[in-house]
mmCIF file of the protein (N, C-alpha, C, O) and its ligand, coordinates in Angstrom:
data_MODEL
# 
_entry.id   MODEL 
# 
loop_
_entity.id 
_entity.type 
_entity.pdbx_number_of_molecules 
1 polymer     1 
2 non-polymer 1 
# 
_entity_poly.entity_id                      1 
_entity_poly.type                           'polypeptide(L)' 
_entity_poly.nstd_linkage                   no 
_entity_poly.nstd_monomer                   no 
_entity_poly.pdbx_seq_one_letter_code       MVKSSSRKIILVCEVCLARNYFVNKSTLTQKQRLEIKKFCNSCNQHTLHKETR 
_entity_poly.pdbx_seq_one_letter_code_can   MVKSSSRKIILVCEVCLARNYFVNKSTLTQKQRLEIKKFCNSCNQHTLHKETR 
_entity_poly.pdbx_strand_id                 A 
# 
loop_
_entity_poly_seq.entity_id 
_entity_poly_seq.num 
_entity_poly_seq.mon_id 
_entity_poly_seq.hetero 
1 1  MET n 
1 2  VAL n 
1 3  LYS n 
1 4  SER n 
1 5  SER n 
1 6  SER n 
1 7  ARG n 
1 8  LYS n 
1 9  ILE n 
1 10 ILE n 
1 11 LEU n 
1 12 VAL n 
1 13 CYS n 
1 14 GLU n 
1 15 VAL n 
1 16 CYS n 
1 17 LEU n 
1 18 ALA n 
1 19 ARG n 
1 20 ASN n 
1 21 TYR n 
1 22 PHE n 
1 23 VAL n 
1 24 ASN n 
1 25 LYS n 
1 26 SER n 
1 27 THR n 
1 28 LEU n 
1 29 THR n 
1 30 GLN n 
1 31 LYS n 
1 32 GLN n 
1 33 ARG n 
1 34 LEU n 
1 35 GLU n 
1 36 ILE n 
1 37 LYS n 
1 38 LYS n 
1 39 PHE n 
1 40 CYS n 
1 41 ASN n 
1 42 SER n 
1 43 CYS n 
1 44 ASN n 
1 45 GLN n 
1 46 HIS n 
1 47 THR n 
1 48 LEU n 
1 49 HIS n 
1 50 LYS n 
1 51 GLU n 
1 52 THR n 
1 53 ARG n 
# 
loop_
_struct_asym.id 
_struct_asym.entity_id 
A 1 
B 2 
# 
loop_
_chem_comp.id 
_chem_comp.type 
_chem_comp.mon_nstd_flag 
ALA 'L-peptide linking' y 
ARG 'L-peptide linking' y 
ASN 'L-peptide linking' y 
CYS 'L-peptide linking' y 
GLN 'L-peptide linking' y 
GLU 'L-peptide linking' y 
HIS 'L-peptide linking' y 
ILE 'L-peptide linking' y 
LEU 'L-peptide linking' y 
LYS 'L-peptide linking' y 
MET 'L-peptide linking' y 
PHE 'L-peptide linking' y 
SER 'L-peptide linking' y 
THR 'L-peptide linking' y 
TYR 'L-peptide linking' y 
VAL 'L-peptide linking' y 
ZN  non-polymer         . 
# 
_pdbx_entity_nonpoly.entity_id   2 
_pdbx_entity_nonpoly.name        ? 
_pdbx_entity_nonpoly.comp_id     ZN 
# 
_pdbx_nonpoly_scheme.asym_id         B 
_pdbx_nonpoly_scheme.entity_id       2 
_pdbx_nonpoly_scheme.mon_id          ZN 
_pdbx_nonpoly_scheme.ndb_seq_num     1 
_pdbx_nonpoly_scheme.pdb_seq_num     101 
_pdbx_nonpoly_scheme.auth_seq_num    101 
_pdbx_nonpoly_scheme.pdb_mon_id      ZN 
_pdbx_nonpoly_scheme.auth_mon_id     ZN 
_pdbx_nonpoly_scheme.pdb_strand_id   A 
_pdbx_nonpoly_scheme.pdb_ins_code    . 
# 
loop_
_atom_site.group_PDB 
_atom_site.id 
_atom_site.type_symbol 
_atom_site.label_atom_id 
_atom_site.label_alt_id 
_atom_site.label_comp_id 
_atom_site.label_asym_id 
_atom_site.label_entity_id 
_atom_site.label_seq_id 
_atom_site.pdbx_PDB_ins_code 
_atom_site.Cartn_x 
_atom_site.Cartn_y 
_atom_site.Cartn_z 
_atom_site.occupancy 
_atom_site.B_iso_or_equiv 
_atom_site.pdbx_formal_charge 
_atom_site.auth_seq_id 
_atom_site.auth_comp_id 
_atom_site.auth_asym_id 
_atom_site.auth_atom_id 
_atom_site.pdbx_PDB_model_num 
ATOM   1   N  N  . MET A 1 1  ? 60.513 94.249  -133.568 1.00 0.00 ? 1   MET A N  1 
ATOM   2   C  CA . MET A 1 1  ? 61.200 94.476  -132.283 1.00 0.00 ? 1   MET A CA 1 
ATOM   3   C  C  . MET A 1 1  ? 60.189 94.877  -131.208 1.00 0.00 ? 1   MET A C  1 
ATOM   4   O  O  . MET A 1 1  ? 59.256 95.645  -131.443 1.00 0.00 ? 1   MET A O  1 
ATOM   5   N  N  . VAL A 1 2  ? 60.414 94.336  -130.053 1.00 0.00 ? 2   VAL A N  1 
ATOM   6   C  CA . VAL A 1 2  ? 59.488 94.624  -128.955 1.00 0.00 ? 2   VAL A CA 1 
ATOM   7   C  C  . VAL A 1 2  ? 60.053 95.731  -128.075 1.00 0.00 ? 2   VAL A C  1 
ATOM   8   O  O  . VAL A 1 2  ? 61.183 95.667  -127.589 1.00 0.00 ? 2   VAL A O  1 
ATOM   9   N  N  . LYS A 1 3  ? 59.246 96.710  -127.900 1.00 0.00 ? 3   LYS A N  1 
ATOM   10  C  CA . LYS A 1 3  ? 59.642 97.806  -127.015 1.00 0.00 ? 3   LYS A CA 1 
ATOM   11  C  C  . LYS A 1 3  ? 59.395 97.420  -125.567 1.00 0.00 ? 3   LYS A C  1 
ATOM   12  O  O  . LYS A 1 3  ? 58.274 97.062  -125.207 1.00 0.00 ? 3   LYS A O  1 
ATOM   13  N  N  . SER A 1 4  ? 60.401 97.485  -124.750 1.00 0.00 ? 4   SER A N  1 
ATOM   14  C  CA . SER A 1 4  ? 60.167 97.178  -123.349 1.00 0.00 ? 4   SER A CA 1 
ATOM   15  C  C  . SER A 1 4  ? 59.952 98.467  -122.571 1.00 0.00 ? 4   SER A C  1 
ATOM   16  O  O  . SER A 1 4  ? 60.889 99.177  -122.205 1.00 0.00 ? 4   SER A O  1 
ATOM   17  N  N  . SER A 1 5  ? 58.685 98.731  -122.338 1.00 0.00 ? 5   SER A N  1 
ATOM   18  C  CA . SER A 1 5  ? 58.342 99.973  -121.656 1.00 0.00 ? 5   SER A CA 1 
ATOM   19  C  C  . SER A 1 5  ? 57.870 99.719  -120.233 1.00 0.00 ? 5   SER A C  1 
ATOM   20  O  O  . SER A 1 5  ? 57.414 100.630 -119.542 1.00 0.00 ? 5   SER A O  1 
ATOM   21  N  N  . SER A 1 6  ? 57.987 98.468  -119.807 1.00 0.00 ? 6   SER A N  1 
ATOM   22  C  CA . SER A 1 6  ? 57.567 98.164  -118.441 1.00 0.00 ? 6   SER A CA 1 
ATOM   23  C  C  . SER A 1 6  ? 58.759 97.680  -117.623 1.00 0.00 ? 6   SER A C  1 
ATOM   24  O  O  . SER A 1 6  ? 59.741 97.176  -118.168 1.00 0.00 ? 6   SER A O  1 
ATOM   25  N  N  . ARG A 1 7  ? 58.657 97.838  -116.344 1.00 0.00 ? 7   ARG A N  1 
ATOM   26  C  CA . ARG A 1 7  ? 59.738 97.360  -115.487 1.00 0.00 ? 7   ARG A CA 1 
ATOM   27  C  C  . ARG A 1 7  ? 59.139 96.628  -114.301 1.00 0.00 ? 7   ARG A C  1 
ATOM   28  O  O  . ARG A 1 7  ? 57.977 96.818  -113.943 1.00 0.00 ? 7   ARG A O  1 
ATOM   29  N  N  . LYS A 1 8  ? 59.971 95.781  -113.702 1.00 0.00 ? 8   LYS A N  1 
ATOM   30  C  CA . LYS A 1 8  ? 59.488 95.001  -112.566 1.00 0.00 ? 8   LYS A CA 1 
ATOM   31  C  C  . LYS A 1 8  ? 59.528 95.841  -111.297 1.00 0.00 ? 8   LYS A C  1 
ATOM   32  O  O  . LYS A 1 8  ? 60.512 96.523  -111.008 1.00 0.00 ? 8   LYS A O  1 
ATOM   33  N  N  . ILE A 1 9  ? 58.462 95.774  -110.572 1.00 0.00 ? 9   ILE A N  1 
ATOM   34  C  CA . ILE A 1 9  ? 58.451 96.445  -109.281 1.00 0.00 ? 9   ILE A CA 1 
ATOM   35  C  C  . ILE A 1 9  ? 57.969 95.487  -108.210 1.00 0.00 ? 9   ILE A C  1 
ATOM   36  O  O  . ILE A 1 9  ? 57.326 94.478  -108.501 1.00 0.00 ? 9   ILE A O  1 
ATOM   37  N  N  . ILE A 1 10 ? 58.283 95.807  -106.991 1.00 0.00 ? 10  ILE A N  1 
ATOM   38  C  CA . ILE A 1 10 ? 57.879 94.986  -105.866 1.00 0.00 ? 10  ILE A CA 1 
ATOM   39  C  C  . ILE A 1 10 ? 56.893 95.765  -105.015 1.00 0.00 ? 10  ILE A C  1 
ATOM   40  O  O  . ILE A 1 10 ? 57.086 96.945  -104.726 1.00 0.00 ? 10  ILE A O  1 
ATOM   41  N  N  . LEU A 1 11 ? 55.832 95.073  -104.622 1.00 0.00 ? 11  LEU A N  1 
ATOM   42  C  CA . LEU A 1 11 ? 54.868 95.706  -103.732 1.00 0.00 ? 11  LEU A CA 1 
ATOM   43  C  C  . LEU A 1 11 ? 55.096 95.204  -102.316 1.00 0.00 ? 11  LEU A C  1 
ATOM   44  O  O  . LEU A 1 11 ? 55.056 94.001  -102.058 1.00 0.00 ? 11  LEU A O  1 
ATOM   45  N  N  . VAL A 1 12 ? 55.332 96.130  -101.408 1.00 0.00 ? 12  VAL A N  1 
ATOM   46  C  CA . VAL A 1 12 ? 55.585 95.738  -100.028 1.00 0.00 ? 12  VAL A CA 1 
ATOM   47  C  C  . VAL A 1 12 ? 54.418 96.163  -99.144  1.00 0.00 ? 12  VAL A C  1 
ATOM   48  O  O  . VAL A 1 12 ? 53.798 97.207  -99.349  1.00 0.00 ? 12  VAL A O  1 
ATOM   49  N  N  . CYS A 1 13 ? 54.145 95.326  -98.162  1.00 0.00 ? 13  CYS A N  1 
ATOM   50  C  CA . CYS A 1 13 ? 53.110 95.621  -97.186  1.00 0.00 ? 13  CYS A CA 1 
ATOM   51  C  C  . CYS A 1 13 ? 53.550 96.820  -96.347  1.00 0.00 ? 13  CYS A C  1 
ATOM   52  O  O  . CYS A 1 13 ? 54.677 96.882  -95.857  1.00 0.00 ? 13  CYS A O  1 
ATOM   53  N  N  . GLU A 1 14 ? 52.643 97.749  -96.201  1.00 0.00 ? 14  GLU A N  1 
ATOM   54  C  CA . GLU A 1 14 ? 53.014 98.959  -95.459  1.00 0.00 ? 14  GLU A CA 1 
ATOM   55  C  C  . GLU A 1 14 ? 53.102 98.694  -93.955  1.00 0.00 ? 14  GLU A C  1 
ATOM   56  O  O  . GLU A 1 14 ? 53.763 99.437  -93.229  1.00 0.00 ? 14  GLU A O  1 
ATOM   57  N  N  . VAL A 1 15 ? 52.451 97.658  -93.501  1.00 0.00 ? 15  VAL A N  1 
ATOM   58  C  CA . VAL A 1 15 ? 52.424 97.366  -92.069  1.00 0.00 ? 15  VAL A CA 1 
ATOM   59  C  C  . VAL A 1 15 ? 53.675 96.608  -91.625  1.00 0.00 ? 15  VAL A C  1 
ATOM   60  O  O  . VAL A 1 15 ? 54.356 97.026  -90.688  1.00 0.00 ? 15  VAL A O  1 
ATOM   61  N  N  . CYS A 1 16 ? 53.984 95.470  -92.311  1.00 0.00 ? 16  CYS A N  1 
ATOM   62  C  CA . CYS A 1 16 ? 55.105 94.635  -91.873  1.00 0.00 ? 16  CYS A CA 1 
ATOM   63  C  C  . CYS A 1 16 ? 56.267 94.655  -92.861  1.00 0.00 ? 16  CYS A C  1 
ATOM   64  O  O  . CYS A 1 16 ? 57.295 94.018  -92.630  1.00 0.00 ? 16  CYS A O  1 
ATOM   65  N  N  . LEU A 1 17 ? 56.103 95.384  -93.956  1.00 0.00 ? 17  LEU A N  1 
ATOM   66  C  CA . LEU A 1 17 ? 57.148 95.544  -94.976  1.00 0.00 ? 17  LEU A CA 1 
ATOM   67  C  C  . LEU A 1 17 ? 57.539 94.243  -95.672  1.00 0.00 ? 17  LEU A C  1 
ATOM   68  O  O  . LEU A 1 17 ? 58.637 94.133  -96.219  1.00 0.00 ? 17  LEU A O  1 
ATOM   69  N  N  . ALA A 1 18 ? 56.645 93.266  -95.650  1.00 0.00 ? 18  ALA A N  1 
ATOM   70  C  CA . ALA A 1 18 ? 56.899 92.021  -96.361  1.00 0.00 ? 18  ALA A CA 1 
ATOM   71  C  C  . ALA A 1 18 ? 56.725 92.237  -97.857  1.00 0.00 ? 18  ALA A C  1 
ATOM   72  O  O  . ALA A 1 18 ? 55.815 92.945  -98.289  1.00 0.00 ? 18  ALA A O  1 
ATOM   73  N  N  . ARG A 1 19 ? 57.609 91.617  -98.650  1.00 0.00 ? 19  ARG A N  1 
ATOM   74  C  CA . ARG A 1 19 ? 57.508 91.748  -100.109 1.00 0.00 ? 19  ARG A CA 1 
ATOM   75  C  C  . ARG A 1 19 ? 56.587 90.672  -100.638 1.00 0.00 ? 19  ARG A C  1 
ATOM   76  O  O  . ARG A 1 19 ? 57.001 89.535  -100.867 1.00 0.00 ? 19  ARG A O  1 
ATOM   77  N  N  . ASN A 1 20 ? 55.356 91.035  -100.826 1.00 0.00 ? 20  ASN A N  1 
ATOM   78  C  CA . ASN A 1 20 ? 54.351 90.033  -101.150 1.00 0.00 ? 20  ASN A CA 1 
ATOM   79  C  C  . ASN A 1 20 ? 54.064 89.882  -102.635 1.00 0.00 ? 20  ASN A C  1 
ATOM   80  O  O  . ASN A 1 20 ? 53.694 88.797  -103.085 1.00 0.00 ? 20  ASN A O  1 
ATOM   81  N  N  . TYR A 1 21 ? 54.229 90.946  -103.398 1.00 0.00 ? 21  TYR A N  1 
ATOM   82  C  CA . TYR A 1 21 ? 53.802 90.890  -104.790 1.00 0.00 ? 21  TYR A CA 1 
ATOM   83  C  C  . TYR A 1 21 ? 54.855 91.462  -105.735 1.00 0.00 ? 21  TYR A C  1 
ATOM   84  O  O  . TYR A 1 21 ? 55.510 92.463  -105.448 1.00 0.00 ? 21  TYR A O  1 
ATOM   85  N  N  . PHE A 1 22 ? 54.989 90.779  -106.882 1.00 0.00 ? 22  PHE A N  1 
ATOM   86  C  CA . PHE A 1 22 ? 55.879 91.249  -107.931 1.00 0.00 ? 22  PHE A CA 1 
ATOM   87  C  C  . PHE A 1 22 ? 55.039 91.530  -109.167 1.00 0.00 ? 22  PHE A C  1 
ATOM   88  O  O  . PHE A 1 22 ? 54.320 90.654  -109.648 1.00 0.00 ? 22  PHE A O  1 
ATOM   89  N  N  . VAL A 1 23 ? 55.128 92.731  -109.673 1.00 0.00 ? 23  VAL A N  1 
ATOM   90  C  CA . VAL A 1 23 ? 54.304 93.079  -110.826 1.00 0.00 ? 23  VAL A CA 1 
ATOM   91  C  C  . VAL A 1 23 ? 55.134 93.819  -111.864 1.00 0.00 ? 23  VAL A C  1 
ATOM   92  O  O  . VAL A 1 23 ? 56.191 94.374  -111.567 1.00 0.00 ? 23  VAL A O  1 
ATOM   93  N  N  . ASN A 1 24 ? 54.628 93.809  -113.080 1.00 0.00 ? 24  ASN A N  1 
ATOM   94  C  CA . ASN A 1 24 ? 55.224 94.617  -114.144 1.00 0.00 ? 24  ASN A CA 1 
ATOM   95  C  C  . ASN A 1 24 ? 54.439 95.912  -114.271 1.00 0.00 ? 24  ASN A C  1 
ATOM   96  O  O  . ASN A 1 24 ? 53.216 95.897  -114.410 1.00 0.00 ? 24  ASN A O  1 
ATOM   97  N  N  . LYS A 1 25 ? 55.126 96.993  -114.223 1.00 0.00 ? 25  LYS A N  1 
ATOM   98  C  CA . LYS A 1 25 ? 54.457 98.282  -114.320 1.00 0.00 ? 25  LYS A CA 1 
ATOM   99  C  C  . LYS A 1 25 ? 54.887 98.994  -115.594 1.00 0.00 ? 25  LYS A C  1 
ATOM   100 O  O  . LYS A 1 25 ? 56.074 99.103  -115.902 1.00 0.00 ? 25  LYS A O  1 
ATOM   101 N  N  . SER A 1 26 ? 53.907 99.464  -116.308 1.00 0.00 ? 26  SER A N  1 
ATOM   102 C  CA . SER A 1 26 ? 54.210 100.221 -117.509 1.00 0.00 ? 26  SER A CA 1 
ATOM   103 C  C  . SER A 1 26 ? 54.615 101.635 -117.141 1.00 0.00 ? 26  SER A C  1 
ATOM   104 O  O  . SER A 1 26 ? 53.868 102.361 -116.485 1.00 0.00 ? 26  SER A O  1 
ATOM   105 N  N  . THR A 1 27 ? 55.788 102.008 -117.567 1.00 0.00 ? 27  THR A N  1 
ATOM   106 C  CA . THR A 1 27 ? 56.283 103.338 -117.221 1.00 0.00 ? 27  THR A CA 1 
ATOM   107 C  C  . THR A 1 27 ? 55.600 104.417 -118.053 1.00 0.00 ? 27  THR A C  1 
ATOM   108 O  O  . THR A 1 27 ? 55.668 105.605 -117.737 1.00 0.00 ? 27  THR A O  1 
ATOM   109 N  N  . LEU A 1 28 ? 54.936 103.974 -119.130 1.00 0.00 ? 28  LEU A N  1 
ATOM   110 C  CA . LEU A 1 28 ? 54.284 104.956 -119.981 1.00 0.00 ? 28  LEU A CA 1 
ATOM   111 C  C  . LEU A 1 28 ? 52.941 105.405 -119.421 1.00 0.00 ? 28  LEU A C  1 
ATOM   112 O  O  . LEU A 1 28 ? 52.580 106.580 -119.499 1.00 0.00 ? 28  LEU A O  1 
ATOM   113 N  N  . THR A 1 29 ? 52.216 104.463 -118.862 1.00 0.00 ? 29  THR A N  1 
ATOM   114 C  CA . THR A 1 29 ? 50.858 104.789 -118.420 1.00 0.00 ? 29  THR A CA 1 
ATOM   115 C  C  . THR A 1 29 ? 50.793 105.163 -116.952 1.00 0.00 ? 29  THR A C  1 
ATOM   116 O  O  . THR A 1 29 ? 49.902 105.908 -116.544 1.00 0.00 ? 29  THR A O  1 
ATOM   117 N  N  . GLN A 1 30 ? 51.724 104.659 -116.150 1.00 0.00 ? 30  GLN A N  1 
ATOM   118 C  CA . GLN A 1 30 ? 51.665 104.928 -114.719 1.00 0.00 ? 30  GLN A CA 1 
ATOM   119 C  C  . GLN A 1 30 ? 52.945 105.596 -114.257 1.00 0.00 ? 30  GLN A C  1 
ATOM   120 O  O  . GLN A 1 30 ? 53.999 104.966 -114.170 1.00 0.00 ? 30  GLN A O  1 
ATOM   121 N  N  . LYS A 1 31 ? 52.838 106.849 -113.971 1.00 0.00 ? 31  LYS A N  1 
ATOM   122 C  CA . LYS A 1 31 ? 54.035 107.562 -113.542 1.00 0.00 ? 31  LYS A CA 1 
ATOM   123 C  C  . LYS A 1 31 ? 54.093 107.734 -112.024 1.00 0.00 ? 31  LYS A C  1 
ATOM   124 O  O  . LYS A 1 31 ? 55.160 107.933 -111.444 1.00 0.00 ? 31  LYS A O  1 
ATOM   125 N  N  . GLN A 1 32 ? 52.946 107.653 -111.413 1.00 0.00 ? 32  GLN A N  1 
ATOM   126 C  CA . GLN A 1 32 ? 52.954 107.795 -109.959 1.00 0.00 ? 32  GLN A CA 1 
ATOM   127 C  C  . GLN A 1 32 ? 53.130 106.445 -109.286 1.00 0.00 ? 32  GLN A C  1 
ATOM   128 O  O  . GLN A 1 32 ? 52.989 105.398 -109.919 1.00 0.00 ? 32  GLN A O  1 
ATOM   129 N  N  . ARG A 1 33 ? 53.434 106.481 -108.018 1.00 0.00 ? 33  ARG A N  1 
ATOM   130 C  CA . ARG A 1 33 ? 53.692 105.246 -107.280 1.00 0.00 ? 33  ARG A CA 1 
ATOM   131 C  C  . ARG A 1 33 ? 52.408 104.466 -107.044 1.00 0.00 ? 33  ARG A C  1 
ATOM   132 O  O  . ARG A 1 33 ? 51.341 105.022 -106.783 1.00 0.00 ? 33  ARG A O  1 
ATOM   133 N  N  . LEU A 1 34 ? 52.562 103.166 -107.146 1.00 0.00 ? 34  LEU A N  1 
ATOM   134 C  CA . LEU A 1 34 ? 51.410 102.306 -106.945 1.00 0.00 ? 34  LEU A CA 1 
ATOM   135 C  C  . LEU A 1 34 ? 51.076 102.168 -105.467 1.00 0.00 ? 34  LEU A C  1 
ATOM   136 O  O  . LEU A 1 34 ? 51.958 102.059 -104.615 1.00 0.00 ? 34  LEU A O  1 
ATOM   137 N  N  . GLU A 1 35 ? 49.786 102.176 -105.192 1.00 0.00 ? 35  GLU A N  1 
ATOM   138 C  CA . GLU A 1 35 ? 49.312 101.885 -103.842 1.00 0.00 ? 35  GLU A CA 1 
ATOM   139 C  C  . GLU A 1 35 ? 48.069 101.029 -103.964 1.00 0.00 ? 35  GLU A C  1 
ATOM   140 O  O  . GLU A 1 35 ? 47.007 101.508 -104.364 1.00 0.00 ? 35  GLU A O  1 
ATOM   141 N  N  . ILE A 1 36 ? 48.207 99.767  -103.617 1.00 0.00 ? 36  ILE A N  1 
ATOM   142 C  CA . ILE A 1 36 ? 47.104 98.840  -103.793 1.00 0.00 ? 36  ILE A CA 1 
ATOM   143 C  C  . ILE A 1 36 ? 46.807 98.113  -102.485 1.00 0.00 ? 36  ILE A C  1 
ATOM   144 O  O  . ILE A 1 36 ? 47.714 97.733  -101.745 1.00 0.00 ? 36  ILE A O  1 
ATOM   145 N  N  . LYS A 1 37 ? 45.534 97.934  -102.225 1.00 0.00 ? 37  LYS A N  1 
ATOM   146 C  CA . LYS A 1 37 ? 45.157 97.129  -101.060 1.00 0.00 ? 37  LYS A CA 1 
ATOM   147 C  C  . LYS A 1 37 ? 45.163 95.669  -101.449 1.00 0.00 ? 37  LYS A C  1 
ATOM   148 O  O  . LYS A 1 37 ? 44.407 95.244  -102.323 1.00 0.00 ? 37  LYS A O  1 
ATOM   149 N  N  . LYS A 1 38 ? 46.027 94.896  -100.791 1.00 0.00 ? 38  LYS A N  1 
ATOM   150 C  CA . LYS A 1 38 ? 46.145 93.485  -101.093 1.00 0.00 ? 38  LYS A CA 1 
ATOM   151 C  C  . LYS A 1 38 ? 46.259 92.681  -99.809  1.00 0.00 ? 38  LYS A C  1 
ATOM   152 O  O  . LYS A 1 38 ? 46.510 93.208  -98.725  1.00 0.00 ? 38  LYS A O  1 
ATOM   153 N  N  . PHE A 1 39 ? 46.060 91.361  -99.985  1.00 0.00 ? 39  PHE A N  1 
ATOM   154 C  CA . PHE A 1 39 ? 46.136 90.503  -98.809  1.00 0.00 ? 39  PHE A CA 1 
ATOM   155 C  C  . PHE A 1 39 ? 47.589 90.233  -98.447  1.00 0.00 ? 39  PHE A C  1 
ATOM   156 O  O  . PHE A 1 39 ? 48.396 89.886  -99.309  1.00 0.00 ? 39  PHE A O  1 
ATOM   157 N  N  . CYS A 1 40 ? 47.918 90.393  -97.174  1.00 0.00 ? 40  CYS A N  1 
ATOM   158 C  CA . CYS A 1 40 ? 49.265 90.109  -96.691  1.00 0.00 ? 40  CYS A CA 1 
ATOM   159 C  C  . CYS A 1 40 ? 49.236 88.845  -95.841  1.00 0.00 ? 40  CYS A C  1 
ATOM   160 O  O  . CYS A 1 40 ? 48.455 88.731  -94.897  1.00 0.00 ? 40  CYS A O  1 
ATOM   161 N  N  . ASN A 1 41 ? 50.104 87.899  -96.195  1.00 0.00 ? 41  ASN A N  1 
ATOM   162 C  CA . ASN A 1 41 ? 50.157 86.634  -95.452  1.00 0.00 ? 41  ASN A CA 1 
ATOM   163 C  C  . ASN A 1 41 ? 50.701 86.811  -94.044  1.00 0.00 ? 41  ASN A C  1 
ATOM   164 O  O  . ASN A 1 41 ? 50.304 86.105  -93.117  1.00 0.00 ? 41  ASN A O  1 
ATOM   165 N  N  . SER A 1 42 ? 51.603 87.753  -93.898  1.00 0.00 ? 42  SER A N  1 
ATOM   166 C  CA . SER A 1 42 ? 52.209 87.975  -92.590  1.00 0.00 ? 42  SER A CA 1 
ATOM   167 C  C  . SER A 1 42 ? 51.230 88.640  -91.631  1.00 0.00 ? 42  SER A C  1 
ATOM   168 O  O  . SER A 1 42 ? 51.148 88.275  -90.458  1.00 0.00 ? 42  SER A O  1 
ATOM   169 N  N  . CYS A 1 43 ? 50.495 89.615  -92.138  1.00 0.00 ? 43  CYS A N  1 
ATOM   170 C  CA . CYS A 1 43 ? 49.515 90.322  -91.305  1.00 0.00 ? 43  CYS A CA 1 
ATOM   171 C  C  . CYS A 1 43 ? 48.194 89.567  -91.229  1.00 0.00 ? 43  CYS A C  1 
ATOM   172 O  O  . CYS A 1 43 ? 47.381 89.802  -90.335  1.00 0.00 ? 43  CYS A O  1 
ATOM   173 N  N  . ASN A 1 44 ? 47.991 88.655  -92.181  1.00 0.00 ? 44  ASN A N  1 
ATOM   174 C  CA . ASN A 1 44 ? 46.759 87.875  -92.252  1.00 0.00 ? 44  ASN A CA 1 
ATOM   175 C  C  . ASN A 1 44 ? 45.535 88.763  -92.457  1.00 0.00 ? 44  ASN A C  1 
ATOM   176 O  O  . ASN A 1 44 ? 44.442 88.468  -91.973  1.00 0.00 ? 44  ASN A O  1 
ATOM   177 N  N  . GLN A 1 45 ? 45.738 89.824  -93.165  1.00 0.00 ? 45  GLN A N  1 
ATOM   178 C  CA . GLN A 1 45 ? 44.616 90.706  -93.495  1.00 0.00 ? 45  GLN A CA 1 
ATOM   179 C  C  . GLN A 1 45 ? 44.971 91.571  -94.701  1.00 0.00 ? 45  GLN A C  1 
ATOM   180 O  O  . GLN A 1 45 ? 46.110 91.572  -95.170  1.00 0.00 ? 45  GLN A O  1 
ATOM   181 N  N  . HIS A 1 46 ? 43.986 92.297  -95.188  1.00 0.00 ? 46  HIS A N  1 
ATOM   182 C  CA . HIS A 1 46 ? 44.238 93.196  -96.309  1.00 0.00 ? 46  HIS A CA 1 
ATOM   183 C  C  . HIS A 1 46 ? 44.905 94.467  -95.809  1.00 0.00 ? 46  HIS A C  1 
ATOM   184 O  O  . HIS A 1 46 ? 44.405 95.148  -94.913  1.00 0.00 ? 46  HIS A O  1 
ATOM   185 N  N  . THR A 1 47 ? 46.044 94.764  -96.412  1.00 0.00 ? 47  THR A N  1 
ATOM   186 C  CA . THR A 1 47 ? 46.773 95.970  -96.022  1.00 0.00 ? 47  THR A CA 1 
ATOM   187 C  C  . THR A 1 47 ? 47.153 96.750  -97.272  1.00 0.00 ? 47  THR A C  1 
ATOM   188 O  O  . THR A 1 47 ? 47.043 96.250  -98.392  1.00 0.00 ? 47  THR A O  1 
ATOM   189 N  N  . LEU A 1 48 ? 47.590 97.951  -97.069  1.00 0.00 ? 48  LEU A N  1 
ATOM   190 C  CA . LEU A 1 48 ? 48.034 98.769  -98.191  1.00 0.00 ? 48  LEU A CA 1 
ATOM   191 C  C  . LEU A 1 48 ? 49.439 98.357  -98.620  1.00 0.00 ? 48  LEU A C  1 
ATOM   192 O  O  . LEU A 1 48 ? 50.356 98.276  -97.804  1.00 0.00 ? 48  LEU A O  1 
ATOM   193 N  N  . HIS A 1 49 ? 49.585 98.099  -99.911  1.00 0.00 ? 49  HIS A N  1 
ATOM   194 C  CA . HIS A 1 49 ? 50.890 97.714  -100.444 1.00 0.00 ? 49  HIS A CA 1 
ATOM   195 C  C  . HIS A 1 49 ? 51.423 98.829  -101.328 1.00 0.00 ? 49  HIS A C  1 
ATOM   196 O  O  . HIS A 1 49 ? 50.699 99.385  -102.154 1.00 0.00 ? 49  HIS A O  1 
ATOM   197 N  N  . LYS A 1 50 ? 52.682 99.143  -101.144 1.00 0.00 ? 50  LYS A N  1 
ATOM   198 C  CA . LYS A 1 50 ? 53.283 100.221 -101.910 1.00 0.00 ? 50  LYS A CA 1 
ATOM   199 C  C  . LYS A 1 50 ? 54.457 99.744  -102.752 1.00 0.00 ? 50  LYS A C  1 
ATOM   200 O  O  . LYS A 1 50 ? 55.121 98.754  -102.443 1.00 0.00 ? 50  LYS A O  1 
ATOM   201 N  N  . GLU A 1 51 ? 54.680 100.477 -103.810 1.00 0.00 ? 51  GLU A N  1 
ATOM   202 C  CA . GLU A 1 51 ? 55.759 100.151 -104.728 1.00 0.00 ? 51  GLU A CA 1 
ATOM   203 C  C  . GLU A 1 51 ? 57.134 100.445 -104.102 1.00 0.00 ? 51  GLU A C  1 
ATOM   204 O  O  . GLU A 1 51 ? 57.318 101.438 -103.397 1.00 0.00 ? 51  GLU A O  1 
ATOM   205 N  N  . THR A 1 52 ? 58.069 99.564  -104.379 1.00 0.00 ? 52  THR A N  1 
ATOM   206 C  CA . THR A 1 52 ? 59.431 99.810  -103.945 1.00 0.00 ? 52  THR A CA 1 
ATOM   207 C  C  . THR A 1 52 ? 60.385 99.465  -105.073 1.00 0.00 ? 52  THR A C  1 
ATOM   208 O  O  . THR A 1 52 ? 59.957 98.930  -106.096 1.00 0.00 ? 52  THR A O  1 
ATOM   209 N  N  . ARG A 1 53 ? 61.651 99.756  -104.913 1.00 0.00 ? 53  ARG A N  1 
ATOM   210 C  CA . ARG A 1 53 ? 62.623 99.460  -105.961 1.00 0.00 ? 53  ARG A CA 1 
ATOM   211 C  C  . ARG A 1 53 ? 63.632 98.431  -105.526 1.00 0.00 ? 53  ARG A C  1 
ATOM   212 O  O  . ARG A 1 53 ? 64.521 98.072  -106.298 1.00 0.00 ? 53  ARG A O  1 
HETATM 213 ZN ZN . ZN  B 2 .  ? 51.924 92.737  -93.758  1.00 0.00 2 101 ZN  A ZN 1 
# 
């Protein structure tokens, strides 16, 4: 049996709030909110992306 310990989260651009990335996050290893610098197509530059539900 496979333990499902990860859940899907959405990363949104902090500048324009576009939902650019969908990732699986392990709830066991990462308890704090994700904050990653990624490229945003709407802003056309690298912006900070934050986890949302
Ligand atoms: Zn953006």
